SENUVO-323493 format. One line per 10 residues: their letters; for each residue x, y, z of C-alpha. Coordinates in pm, whole numbers, always signed. Example, Ala and Ser with C-alpha at 12.3 -4.5 7.8 and 13.67 -1.06 7.14 Angstrom:
AS = +1230/-450/+780  +1367/-106/+714 $
This chain:
MLSTPPETSR = +4264/-14140/+13733  +4077/-13976/+14020  +4122/-14135/+14361  +3823/-14209/+14583  +3835/-13991/+14895  +3772/-14144/+15236  +3414/-14120/+15367  +3506/-13856/+15630  +3619/-13619/+15356  +3318/-13666/+15131 $
WYFRLFGGFE = +3061/-13391/+15102  +2699/-13481/+15165  +2426/-13258/+15018  +2085/-13251/+15181  +1853/-13100/+14921  +1515/-13229/+15040  +1357/-12962/+15259  +1609/-12688/+15176  +1983/-12673/+15122  +2267/-12798/+15338 $
ARCGMQVVAR = +2619/-12917/+15253  +2815/-13111/+15513  +3170/-13246/+15519  +3274/-13398/+15849  +3205/-13131/+16111  +3184/-12851/+15853  +2832/-12739/+15758  +2736/-12490/+15487  +2372/-12389/+15523  +2364/-12084/+15297 $
MRTAKTASLL = +2551/-11986/+14985  +2651/-11634/+14886  +2341/-11600/+14667  +2039/-11813/+14589  +2168/-11841/+14231  +2496/-11987/+14358  +2310/-12250/+14562  +2093/-12327/+14259  +2402/-12374/+14041  +2560/-12612/+14292 $
AYLVVHPPHR = +2237/-12813/+14327  +2215/-12837/+13948  +2566/-12985/+13933  +2484/-13227/+14215  +2160/-13375/+14082  +2255/-13411/+13713  +2499/-13697/+13646  +2771/-13713/+13526  +2801/-13379/+13714  +3002/-13215/+13434 $
FAREALADRF = +2882/-12932/+13207  +3027/-12696/+12951  +3075/-12344/+13085  +2871/-12201/+12798  +2578/-12429/+12880  +2576/-12325/+13246  +2611/-11955/+13163  +2322/-11980/+12921  +2099/-12176/+13161  +2149/-11951/+13465 $
WGELPPERAR = +2215/-11611/+13306  +2062/-11653/+12962  +1894/-11313/+12980  +2234/-11135/+12987  +2485/-11071/+12708  +2720/-11371/+12674  +3022/-11193/+12821  +2834/-11083/+13132  +2679/-11427/+13169  +3026/-11584/+13164 $
NNLSVALNAL = +3150/-11330/+13418  +2858/-11405/+13651  +2931/-11777/+13620  +3295/-11714/+13713  +3189/-11515/+14020  +2950/-11791/+14129  +3214/-12060/+14077  +3463/-11860/+14280  +3208/-11838/+14564  +3153/-12215/+14544 $
RHALVAPHTP = +3525/-12280/+14543  +3566/-12088/+14869  +3255/-12236/+15032  +3347/-12597/+14951  +3696/-12595/+15097  +3717/-12854/+15375  +4015/-12979/+15577  +4143/-13329/+15505  +3996/-13317/+15151  +4276/-13435/+14918 $
TPLLQTDAHA = +4100/-13336/+14596  +3884/-13023/+14554  +3520/-13106/+14500  +3473/-12833/+14238  +3688/-12885/+13931  +3699/-12628/+13652  +3896/-12548/+13341  +3855/-12305/+13055  +3576/-12508/+12899  +3397/-12715/+13164 $
VALHPDGFSA = +3275/-12725/+13523  +3249/-13051/+13715  +3214/-13205/+14059  +3458/-13477/+14161  +3226/-13778/+14113  +3360/-13965/+14414  +3383/-13659/+14636  +3018/-13632/+14736  +2681/-13795/+14777  +2332/-13648/+14811 $
DVLEFERALD = +1992/-13746/+14946  +1834/-13683/+14605  +2080/-13913/+14428  +2025/-14184/+14690  +1648/-14137/+14655  +1658/-14179/+14276  +1903/-14470/+14300  +1674/-14654/+14542  +1373/-14606/+14312  +1573/-14733/+14013 $
VAAQASDPAT = +1683/-15044/+14206  +1323/-15106/+14312  +1202/-15076/+13952  +1455/-15333/+13832  +1413/-15578/+14120  +1205/-15891/+14067  +1198/-15981/+14436  +904/-15812/+14620  +1109/-15796/+14942  +1387/-15603/+14766 $
QYQQLTQAVN = +1131/-15375/+14602  +967/-15300/+14935  +1301/-15235/+15105  +1424/-14997/+14834  +1093/-14810/+14812  +1094/-14768/+15189  +1448/-14632/+15178  +1349/-14386/+14906  +1042/-14240/+15081  +1236/-14211/+15408 $
LYQGEFMAGY = +1497/-14001/+15225  +1224/-13762/+15106  +1225/-13514/+15396  +1053/-13220/+15230  +1022/-13038/+14899  +1336/-13037/+14686  +1537/-12716/+14748  +1252/-12561/+14949  +1286/-12183/+14952  +1454/-12163/+14609 $
YDDWILQKAA = +1249/-12072/+14305  +1451/-12118/+13984  +1240/-12273/+13708  +1448/-12591/+13694  +1416/-12632/+14072  +1038/-12604/+14060  +1021/-12857/+13777  +1258/-13096/+13954  +1065/-13057/+14280  +738/-13148/+14105 $
ELQTRCLHAL = +905/-13449/+13940  +1052/-13577/+14268  +725/-13528/+14455  +541/-13723/+14187  +795/-14006/+14210  +764/-14012/+14589  +384/-14026/+14569  +410/-14312/+14319  +647/-14496/+14555  +402/-14447/+14842 $
EQLTQMSEER = +122/-14582/+14620  +333/-14892/+14547  +414/-14939/+14915  +46/-14906/+15006  -57/-15163/+14749  +218/-15407/+14852  +124/-15368/+15220  -242/-15433/+15142  -155/-15741/+14939  +50/-15872/+15232 $
GDLASAQQWL = -239/-15803/+15469  -32/-15542/+15656  -304/-15277/+15683  -119/-15082/+15956  +172/-15020/+15716  -70/-14937/+15436  -226/-14671/+15659  +119/-14540/+15746  +207/-14498/+15377  -126/-14331/+15301 $
HRALELAPLD = -68/-14086/+15586  +270/-14002/+15430  +104/-13957/+15091  -156/-13727/+15243  +126/-13516/+15394  +272/-13475/+15044  -62/-13407/+14874  -277/-13273/+15159  -562/-13163/+14929  -593/-13495/+14745 $
SEILCRLATL = -937/-13625/+14839  -877/-13962/+14667  -592/-14044/+14907  -815/-13938/+15198  -1097/-14164/+15080  -863/-14460/+15044  -719/-14405/+15392  -1061/-14362/+15553  -1185/-14674/+15376  -898/-14875/+15524 $
YLHQGQADVA = -994/-14759/+15872  -1359/-14843/+15804  -1259/-15188/+15678  -1086/-15248/+16012  -1389/-15131/+16208  -1219/-14805/+16314  -1498/-14568/+16208  -1407/-14319/+16483  -1049/-14289/+16353  -1174/-14259/+15996 $
WQVCAGWVDY = -1407/-13978/+16101  -1126/-13794/+16286  -897/-13819/+15981  -1173/-13683/+15757  -1258/-13402/+16001  -896/-13293/+16020  -870/-13298/+15642  -1187/-13093/+15601  -1063/-12832/+15848  -733/-12798/+15660 $
YQRVQNRPPP = -907/-12797/+15320  -1140/-12514/+15421  -859/-12307/+15568  -645/-12341/+15254  -909/-12350/+14981  -1161/-12127/+15158  -1456/-12321/+15023  -1658/-12625/+15133  -1503/-12968/+15066  -1634/-13195/+14788 $
SAIAQLMDCC = -1974/-13339/+14869  -1827/-13692/+14859  -1622/-13619/+15172  -1930/-13509/+15364  -2103/-13833/+15260  -1799/-14032/+15367  -1814/-13868/+15709  -2185/-13954/+15731  -2089/-14313/+15657  -1831/-14299/+15938 $
RSQMRAPARP = -2091/-14161/+16181  -2345/-14429/+16091  -2088/-14704/+16154  -1991/-14542/+16483  -2359/-14567/+16593  -2404/-14924/+16460  -2320/-15233/+16671  -1957/-15325/+16643  -1879/-15597/+16390  -1585/-15835/+16425 $
TQTRRRARAD = -1278/-15714/+16242  -1163/-15937/+15959  -831/-16086/+16052  -777/-16331/+15769  -487/-16266/+15536  -627/-16150/+15203  -510/-16308/+14880  -307/-16092/+14644  -615/-16040/+14432  -813/-15895/+14724 $
KPPSLPVALS = -871/-15520/+14729  -1019/-15285/+14986  -1395/-15254/+14945  -1493/-14985/+14700  -1675/-14673/+14808  -2048/-14664/+14741  -2144/-14505/+14411  -2292/-14212/+14602  -1944/-14121/+14724  -1791/-14069/+14378 $
LETPQTPTPA = -1592/-13744/+14373  -1787/-13509/+14153  -1694/-13143/+14145  -1973/-12889/+14104  -1996/-12721/+13765  -2089/-12384/+13911  -1844/-12180/+14118  -1856/-12194/+14495  -1792/-11852/+14654  -1478/-11893/+14859 $
LMPAVRTRFF = -1473/-11877/+15234  -1238/-11603/+15345  -954/-11717/+15573  -1049/-11670/+15935  -888/-11353/+16072  -815/-11366/+16444  -586/-11065/+16474  -674/-10699/+16509  -614/-10459/+16222  -426/-10133/+16290 $
GRAAEVERIL = -392/-9817/+16084  -408/-9797/+15704  -743/-9616/+15698  -641/-9406/+15396  -514/-9710/+15204  -837/-9902/+15271  -1054/-9619/+15139  -835/-9570/+14831  -842/-9941/+14744  -1219/-9962/+14791 $
TLLRDPAVAC = -1260/-9661/+14562  -1043/-9823/+14296  -1229/-10154/+14312  -1564/-9979/+14276  -1443/-9795/+13965  -1575/-9985/+13657  -1266/-9877/+13461  -1030/-10055/+13702  -967/-10422/+13625  -677/-10502/+13853 $
VTLTGLGGVG = -544/-10357/+14180  -210/-10493/+14300  -100/-10449/+14661  +280/-10447/+14647  +527/-10438/+14930  +804/-10611/+15112  +728/-10958/+15245  +578/-10928/+15592  +457/-10571/+15542  +92/-10674/+15573 $
KTRLALEIAS = -37/-10714/+15216  -241/-11027/+15287  -387/-10880/+15606  -484/-10564/+15418  -646/-10771/+15141  -845/-10963/+15403  -960/-10636/+15559  -1077/-10516/+15218  -1253/-10848/+15158  -1425/-10825/+15495 $
RLQTEGEFTL = -1559/-10479/+15415  -1682/-10588/+15070  -1833/-10910/+15203  -2035/-10713/+15457  -2167/-10478/+15188  -2244/-10764/+14946  -2170/-10569/+14627  -1917/-10824/+14490  -1906/-11200/+14452  -1574/-11274/+14621 $
FWIPLLTAAH = -1337/-11559/+14543  -1027/-11604/+14761  -746/-11770/+14564  -425/-11869/+14748  -145/-11912/+14494  +138/-12065/+14696  +38/-12412/+14576  +70/-12303/+14211  +435/-12381/+14144  +442/-12267/+13781 $
PNQLLGAIAE = +264/-11996/+13575  +88/-12261/+13368  -83/-12376/+13688  -242/-12034/+13754  -571/-12095/+13574  -595/-12438/+13735  -547/-12282/+14079  -823/-12031/+14009  -1056/-12304/+13882  -982/-12519/+14186 $
ALGLPRVSDP = -1054/-12227/+14421  -1386/-12177/+14239  -1469/-12546/+14277  -1465/-12612/+13901  -1358/-12945/+13750  -1032/-12982/+13560  -1075/-12938/+13186  -843/-12916/+12889  -923/-12546/+12826  -944/-12374/+13167 $
LAQLAACLNA = -938/-12025/+13013  -1263/-12078/+12825  -1413/-12253/+13129  -1324/-11967/+13365  -1432/-11697/+13121  -1776/-11856/+13074  -1817/-11912/+13446  -1703/-11571/+13566  -1887/-11371/+13301  -2208/-11525/+13435 $
QSNPLLIMDN = -2140/-11399/+13787  -2250/-11072/+13944  -1948/-10844/+13997  -1691/-11124/+14041  -1382/-11018/+14236  -1083/-11254/+14242  -859/-11193/+14544  -528/-11361/+14459  -270/-11391/+14734  +108/-11428/+14675 $
FEHLLPEGAI = +139/-11377/+14299  +509/-11287/+14285  +658/-11633/+14219  +444/-11668/+13905  +592/-11358/+13739  +649/-11259/+13465  +468/-11532/+13267  +181/-11546/+13515  +94/-11184/+13444  +45/-11268/+13076 $
VLADLLQAAP = -186/-11557/+13169  -388/-11325/+13395  -408/-11061/+13122  -558/-11323/+12888  -817/-11412/+13152  -914/-11048/+13207  -944/-11002/+12832  -1169/-11307/+12803  -1374/-11219/+13112  -1424/-10839/+13114 $
AVRCLITSRL = -1666/-10862/+13407  -1386/-10977/+13639  -1191/-10754/+13872  -883/-10861/+14064  -728/-10764/+14395  -377/-10912/+14404  -101/-10925/+14664  +250/-10950/+14526  +600/-10850/+14625  +650/-10726/+14267 $
PLQLSMEHVQ = +418/-10535/+14033  +265/-10737/+13749  +366/-10476/+13490  +29/-10480/+13313  -124/-10176/+13145  -456/-10244/+13321  -288/-10268/+13664  -324/-10007/+13941  -35/-10051/+14183  -103/-9967/+14548 $
PVSPLTCTES = +221/-9981/+14749  +175/-10110/+15103  +417/-9929/+15332  +526/-10023/+15684  +315/-9892/+15971  +389/-9539/+16086  +607/-9492/+16395  +544/-9163/+16573  +580/-9042/+16932  +207/-9092/+16989 $
RECPALQLFV = +73/-9383/+17193  -188/-9423/+16918  +59/-9485/+16637  -25/-9811/+16451  +321/-9971/+16488  +317/-9928/+16865  -44/-10053/+16890  +39/-10364/+16689  +344/-10446/+16900  +152/-10406/+17226 $
DRAQQVAHDF = -140/-10614/+17095  +85/-10903/+16989  +298/-10871/+17303  -9/-10919/+17522  -82/-11244/+17338  +257/-11374/+17454  +288/-11205/+17793  -63/-11137/+17926  +60/-10894/+18191  +253/-10681/+17942 $
RLTEQNLPII = +164/-10312/+17971  +296/-9983/+17838  +452/-9772/+18113  +630/-9440/+18122  +955/-9636/+18168  +922/-9880/+17875  +738/-9649/+17632  +1052/-9476/+17491  +1229/-9813/+17454  +941/-9974/+17268 $
QSLCRQLDGI = +890/-9668/+17047  +1258/-9681/+16954  +1233/-10055/+16891  +937/-10004/+16657  +1136/-9745/+16462  +1443/-9970/+16447  +1221/-10247/+16306  +1100/-9998/+16042  +736/-10048/+16143  +723/-10375/+15943 $
PLALELAAAR = +425/-10568/+16088  +588/-10911/+16066  +907/-10780/+16229  +698/-10632/+16510  +508/-10961/+16553  +827/-11167/+16555  +981/-10930/+16810  +672/-10948/+17030  +683/-11328/+17008  +1031/-11319/+17166 $
LNVLSPRQML = +920/-11133/+17479  +942/-11443/+17695  +1311/-11470/+17604  +1428/-11113/+17535  +1316/-10787/+17695  +1253/-10485/+17469  +1573/-10330/+17608  +1773/-10641/+17512  +1618/-10641/+17165  +1718/-10279/+17121 $
ANISERLDWL = +2071/-10350/+17243  +2102/-10629/+16984  +1930/-10444/+16701  +2235/-10470/+16474  +2179/-10849/+16475  +1800/-10829/+16435  +1791/-11078/+16148  +1935/-11344/+16378  +1657/-11322/+16637  +1355/-11211/+16432 $
KTHRHDLSER = +1218/-11565/+16409  +957/-11781/+16576  +849/-12144/+16603  +475/-12067/+16600  +285/-12330/+16403  +3/-12096/+16300  +244/-11896/+16084  +339/-12031/+15743  +695/-12159/+15731  +811/-11873/+15509 $
HRELRLILDA = +681/-11618/+15762  +859/-11764/+16065  +1186/-11586/+15994  +1239/-11242/+15844  +1562/-11349/+15674  +1372/-11615/+15476  +1132/-11352/+15344  +1420/-11134/+15231  +1591/-11437/+15074  +1279/-11511/+14870 $
TFALLSSDAQ = +1240/-11149/+14756  +1610/-11127/+14670  +1577/-11440/+14456  +1305/-11272/+14247  +1541/-10993/+14137  +1754/-10988/+13825  +2124/-11045/+13890  +2197/-10676/+13818  +1934/-10562/+14066  +2069/-10806/+14327 $
RALQRLSVLP = +2414/-10656/+14278  +2274/-10304/+14298  +2093/-10376/+14625  +2411/-10509/+14782  +2621/-10210/+14680  +2356/-9951/+14770  +2337/-10093/+15123  +2644/-9889/+15221  +2439/-9569/+15180  +2244/-9473/+15493 $
GAWSLPLAQT = +1943/-9244/+15495  +1817/-9084/+15175  +2028/-9051/+14861  +1979/-8943/+14503  +2024/-9129/+14175  +2335/-8927/+14074  +2493/-8988/+14415  +2421/-9361/+14394  +2588/-9372/+14053  +2890/-9172/+14171 $
LCFPDRSLNA = +2955/-9383/+14480  +2840/-9731/+14384  +2843/-9756/+14005  +3104/-9511/+13868  +3156/-9727/+13559  +2785/-9759/+13467  +2552/-9514/+13295  +2290/-9315/+13482  +2016/-9485/+13277  +2136/-9832/+13376 $
VAEWLQELSG = +2138/-9737/+13745  +1789/-9585/+13708  +1661/-9918/+13568  +1797/-10109/+13869  +1647/-9858/+14112  +1312/-9894/+13941  +1326/-10273/+13984  +1428/-10242/+14350  +1156/-9985/+14411  +900/-10217/+14249 $
ASLIVSQGAN = +1009/-10491/+14489  +975/-10243/+14780  +1339/-10299/+14876  +1400/-9927/+14844  +1150/-9647/+14900  +1115/-9347/+14671  +1093/-9009/+14843  +1055/-8749/+14571  +1388/-8732/+14392  +1558/-8942/+14659 $
FEMLEVVREY = +1559/-9306/+14762  +1597/-9478/+15097  +1645/-9837/+15214  +1474/-9977/+15522  +1728/-10064/+15791  +1620/-10428/+15798  +1678/-10453/+15423  +2005/-10264/+15453  +2137/-10506/+15716  +2036/-10801/+15499 $
AQSRLSKSER = +2192/-10661/+15181  +2517/-10573/+15359  +2543/-10930/+15487  +2561/-11044/+15123  +2854/-10816/+15037  +3206/-10952/+15049  +3432/-10786/+15304  +3662/-10641/+15037  +3375/-10496/+14836  +3214/-10350/+15145 $
EALRSALCQW = +3539/-10179/+15245  +3590/-10040/+14893  +3241/-9889/+14892  +3288/-9744/+15239  +3615/-9585/+15126  +3432/-9429/+14831  +3170/-9287/+15068  +3438/-9134/+15292  +3621/-8982/+14995  +3297/-8835/+14861 $
ALQTARARRA = +3218/-8675/+15197  +3569/-8525/+15227  +3580/-8395/+14871  +3230/-8249/+14894  +3300/-8080/+15229  +3622/-7926/+15097  +3457/-7803/+14777  +3158/-7645/+14953  +3327/-7521/+15270  +3338/-7154/+15166 $
EAYTPQLRDW = +2960/-7149/+15103  +2900/-7158/+15480  +3020/-6796/+15505  +2838/-6652/+15202  +2477/-6577/+15106  +2466/-6942/+14994  +2455/-7048/+15359  +2088/-7156/+15338  +2156/-7385/+15042  +2467/-7520/+15218 $
LDFWDEARPL = +2268/-7606/+15530  +1990/-7765/+15325  +2245/-7981/+15142  +2397/-8116/+15464  +2051/-8162/+15616  +1971/-8398/+15329  +2313/-8561/+15341  +2332/-8582/+15720  +2310/-8965/+15737  +2591/-8987/+15480 $
LFEALTLLEQ = +2800/-8735/+15673  +2750/-8922/+16001  +2827/-9254/+15832  +3149/-9118/+15681  +3262/-8979/+16018  +3185/-9307/+16192  +3370/-9509/+15928  +3676/-9282/+15938  +3687/-9306/+16316  +3641/-9684/+16317 $
RGEVNACVEL = +3917/-9728/+16062  +4157/-9513/+16261  +4164/-9236/+15997  +4126/-8979/+16272  +4305/-8693/+16097  +4069/-8716/+15799  +3781/-8731/+16047  +3892/-8402/+16205  +3930/-8247/+15861  +3573/-8345/+15769 $
MEATARYWSM = +3434/-8205/+16094  +3629/-7883/+16050  +3506/-7840/+15691  +3147/-7870/+15815  +3206/-7678/+16141  +2925/-7429/+16096  +2672/-7707/+16041  +2740/-7853/+16386  +2672/-7523/+16559  +2378/-7400/+16350 $
RPLHADALAR = +2158/-7711/+16353  +2260/-7757/+16647  +2448/-8082/+16697  +2682/-7975/+16974  +2656/-8283/+17195  +2728/-8533/+16917  +3016/-8327/+16778  +3175/-8269/+17119  +3156/-8640/+17209  +3325/-8735/+16883 $
LTRLTAHPAL = +3593/-8466/+16917  +3672/-8586/+17270  +3734/-8936/+17137  +3944/-8805/+16850  +4173/-8591/+17066  +4243/-8895/+17282  +4352/-9102/+16981  +4728/-9162/+16963  +4735/-9136/+16581  +4609/-8776/+16577 $
TPDAQVRARL = +4882/-8541/+16452  +4976/-8221/+16643  +4814/-8013/+16368  +4489/-8209/+16393  +4506/-8187/+16775  +4502/-7809/+16745  +4219/-7807/+16491  +4005/-8050/+16694  +4044/-7838/+17007  +3959/-7515/+16825 $
LSIRLLFDIE = +3638/-7673/+16692  +3550/-7800/+17042  +3614/-7452/+17185  +3378/-7295/+16932  +3101/-7544/+17016  +3149/-7506/+17392  +3139/-7125/+17356  +2806/-7158/+17169  +2647/-7341/+17463  +2818/-7118/+17724 $
RHPEALALAQ = +3041/-7383/+17880  +3311/-7122/+17915  +3543/-7275/+18177  +3580/-7597/+17976  +3637/-7395/+17661  +3910/-7186/+17832  +4091/-7501/+17947  +4093/-7630/+17589  +4206/-7288/+17460  +4511/-7303/+17686 $
QAFELCPDEH = +4589/-7654/+17559  +4553/-7544/+17196  +4778/-7242/+17258  +5049/-7463/+17407  +5026/-7716/+17123  +5028/-7458/+16843  +5373/-7330/+16732  +5421/-6964/+16645  +5441/-7029/+16269  +5123/-7235/+16259 $
PLRGWTLYWL = +4846/-7078/+16042  +4599/-7116/+16331  +4821/-6946/+16589  +4605/-6634/+16570  +4290/-6834/+16645  +4442/-6998/+16951  +4527/-6650/+17085  +4183/-6516/+16997  +3995/-6784/+17190  +4233/-6755/+17485 $
VQLAFTLRQM = +4169/-6380/+17509  +3794/-6401/+17427  +3724/-6666/+17692  +3945/-6500/+17953  +3756/-6175/+17894  +3419/-6355/+17912  +3519/-6505/+18249  +3669/-6168/+18356  +4015/-6313/+18402  +4177/-5981/+18308 $
PLVEQHWEAL = +4540/-6072/+18394  +4519/-6347/+18134  +4367/-6103/+17885  +4647/-5852/+17941  +4908/-6128/+17913  +4803/-6222/+17556  +4627/-5918/+17412  +4929/-5764/+17247  +5025/-6093/+17082  +4672/-6121/+16942 $
RAFYPSKTDS = +4672/-5754/+16842  +4969/-5831/+16617  +4739/-6037/+16389  +4523/-5732/+16322  +4453/-5637/+16047  +4469/-5975/+15876  +4487/-5993/+15498  +4474/-6374/+15479  +4193/-6462/+15721  +3890/-6234/+15701 $
LLHSAIHYLM = +3706/-6426/+15974  +3993/-6383/+16221  +4016/-6015/+16126  +3644/-5966/+16202  +3669/-6153/+16533  +3964/-5943/+16658  +3795/-5625/+16537  +3483/-5710/+16736  +3688/-5785/+17050  +3875/-5457/+17014 $
GYLEPPADTV = +3547/-5276/+17061  +3552/-5395/+17423  +3924/-5392/+17502  +4013/-5071/+17313  +3684/-4880/+17292  +3692/-4657/+16983  +3606/-4290/+16994  +3368/-4332/+16701  +3151/-4633/+16786  +2942/-4607/+16466 $
AWRE = +3250/-4615/+16243  +3387/-4910/+16441  +3067/-5108/+16392  +3065/-5026/+16021 $
């Protein structure tokens, strides 16, 4: 029999408003993946908290073959097992065997379970006082949407169910308060209900009526005015006519002589006075063109994209244009700019349709009908088709479609089939994958050296909203340009960075760029909650991916710069087919998490940092080792090409692979594999001098030669490469000092002994130190002719032309 753990060792799960697990002082705010958090929440909220493994694998990974689904479940359970380890916990919370997965029933509690338990007690209680107490406890536990920020189907359904139950509890509390004559509490509960359902005009009318009944017409009017302002901002259309009439009623009472407020306690049968018949909530049968959201920020760049989108929308053959891109890249702002242009020209009837309130694909048509001001009917498709076909050039601008995919795309396709006159402009983080769809990727803003570049202009504009005296100067210009590049030109990242200017200087931001996801956040109330932190946007996009694509993104994050499909397969997926990897890359490209550049792909640095943070340490190290081995093997295999007619191709290859080469060198150095690092630099020696990259190479070689783990052989090789680079840039005295060191370190039998002598003589001759030349010339002369090293042979031959001038100069040169 399981023992009941003490309260201090019990886990408490807060699932209203997000996800948090707490045990004593230990807090877990984020799981390894959104799917892992979803799995844990599923176990928590479904008594008896025990499920067959097969059932869980099918529910969470039903789209995969059974074996892979079971493997994914095992990985998720292993992550949970590690996350839910707490000191002083006698029995593990997560309990598994070959057939089942369970949570120790006495090892945890949760706000959702307490919420549902309180509602059940209230439903069974016959005592009104107990009912009221339990209902109050329940609504106080409801601190936000269930698992906010997570979008699995079961979560959305559970969230809707819990919200409905909370609204019903608030309705009961309101009614009980009214029956007791406690109108202040009734108003309090109605305010809470209006927070949960802010667009519900019936709740507003009931609340305003209560204020009117108490003679507080001014308060009633203020509540209505605030509601109307919010309604117009969200719905972008005028409020129902009944609300305007209600406000007129409030104004007339405010002008009338004050009447004494009724203070008698109403009997249980009493009800608040009904609204006049004229205030009944009727919705117009014809569509109301939507008001566009007010835009109070300047628009920068994207002139070519705007013209292309306008051309597409004016093409009668185009039914749907989808603006795709990473969250925060500016899709909504671009759509608003397009809408503004079209509204000015008057060639379309525009309808703005925000979709965040549509939690499920089957709510899409209802959301469109609501935005058009149409009443709810049993067949919204037929209603919308009839309505829209009667309009002149109707254009539906739908914002934030991604969470309704893939089923929502099918619903939209049915609407476009039924209403051929309709055209759509859609913003979505993912393409809809419809044959009629024209996808227009929205890229980050360009970051150039010009003061007129859009990314820089946006940062400065937003910075001056925070710090009014902020100006570009010759001193801060390079720092801010670099910061814009490091933030990948993503508009939201630039805005969030600018919003931090009162706390962090641009120089400090740049210094902490490797931790950008920790400080790219704001507490501004005019931004939606999901746009207040860049990490939350990436979390939401990551959750939209298939499990394979999620895995691919994590593994590909070890590759800097641009890389090809074959290289990605070789380094990150050696056991998978090229076609499988291509499918994952296509999904990631569709989600704008990687960018296609011809035959290559690249990941934005912000995305790369995020994806790497989701890799386990062991997996990250294994992938980094594979990258280092690839660089070494490739450099060895292609080394000879640097001294053949294939030199141009060799240089082009390393130009393309430069980020990978630099990453491999950095990793080898960080891991203390300094001898391999020297080998890689030596195998690519000609690249450093021909590009040129002398400063970077010399700085790295200086660090390497100071490392205690560098072998004598590698010491010699590192110095010879440094000498060559210093000779290229005519730093001859430094090169001669290194040549003397290399000569002393290199034994006579060493294969590079001839090169140490060559550089000693060459540099001494260059600096006209002839005694030193004479001291070592004969020893160098002994290596000529060389049958094993053609490059050394040519170098000595060339030097002989100066030290032993030939009689026949032409023959010598030949």
